[in-house]
N, C-alpha and C positions, 0 to 999 in steps of 0.2 A: 317322765315327760321330761326330763333332763336332758338321760340319755338315748331317746327317741330323735330330739332336736342333735344333738353332739353326732350320732348316727347320722343325720342327714346331710348336716355341714361336711361331713367327712367324707360319703360319696361324692359330694358335690365338688370338693378339693380333689380327689384321686381323678375321678372323670375328667375334669377339666385338665390335668397334667399329661392323660392319655394322650389327651387330643393333640394336645400340645408338640408331646414327641411324636404323633405321628401325622403331623403336618413337618415335622424335621427330619424324621425319616425320609419321605415325599421327596424332599427336598434333596437331600444326600444322593437319594438314589439316581436321580435327572440328571444334578451334577456330578456322578458318578460315571451314567451314562451317557453324557457327552462327550468326557474325556477319556474314556475308555479303560477304565479304573473297575479294581471290585474293589471290595468293604478291606479295612487293613483289623488286622486281628493279631498285630505285634508280627509281623514277617520284618526279616532284615529293609533298611530302606535302599542299601550301596547306593548305588547311580541312578536308582529308580524315579520316577515322578511321583509327589503325594499330596495328598488335596488337607490342608488342616481348616478346621470350623472354629471361628469365633462368633462371639455375641459380644453385639456392639449396641446398645439401644434400640434395645428389645428385637433387633432385626438379626440374622444368622449372614454371616459373614463367610466366603471361603478361599483360602490363598493358595495356589499352586507353589509348590517346593520342591527344588533337588538340591541335594549337599555337593554335587559336582558339577552341575550347570551354572554358570551365572548370567542370573535370570531377574527380570524386571515385573513382578506380579502384583497386581492392587487387590484388595479385597473384592469381593464378587458378591451381591445377593443373591436370593434367591431365582431373581425377575431377571437377572443376566446383568443388571445395572454394576457399572464400577464407580465405587465410593470414591477414590481419590481423583478421579478424571474428571468428575463431576463438582469436586468441593475446593475449594483453594488449599492451598500448601497448610494453611495453621491445622485446618477440620483434618486432615489428612495424617500429622503429627497426634493430633488427639486421638484419634483412633489406634494408633499405634500404642499411645498410653494408656488408655484407658478400657480398649477391647478386651475382654474374658477370652484368652486360650482354652477351649474345650478340649482342641489335642486333635490327631491325623484321624480322619475319616475314611480314605481312600490312597492307593496306591497303585498303578500303572500294573497290569498282566506279567 
């Protein structure tokens, strides 16, 4: 009986992880489509624009980057809300100190 209960708990954990990953992937695909980007798979960044994924307070945020361009890019969530423009500077600083950088998820074609 203990093995059966453990097996049910394990299935529940795996299925909840898959659901979150599907939501994350769908959001990334939408972000990439809106910016005319493709998924990042280790290509050279050079002077191309790229999109980085961060997690902060159980939400996903995306930041546009480019090593050759001097630009200001604010963290944007899946709904298009910009974090730092809506919050005060103190909260924006908290984001950059506490957000978990997942990595680059997209790059221009």
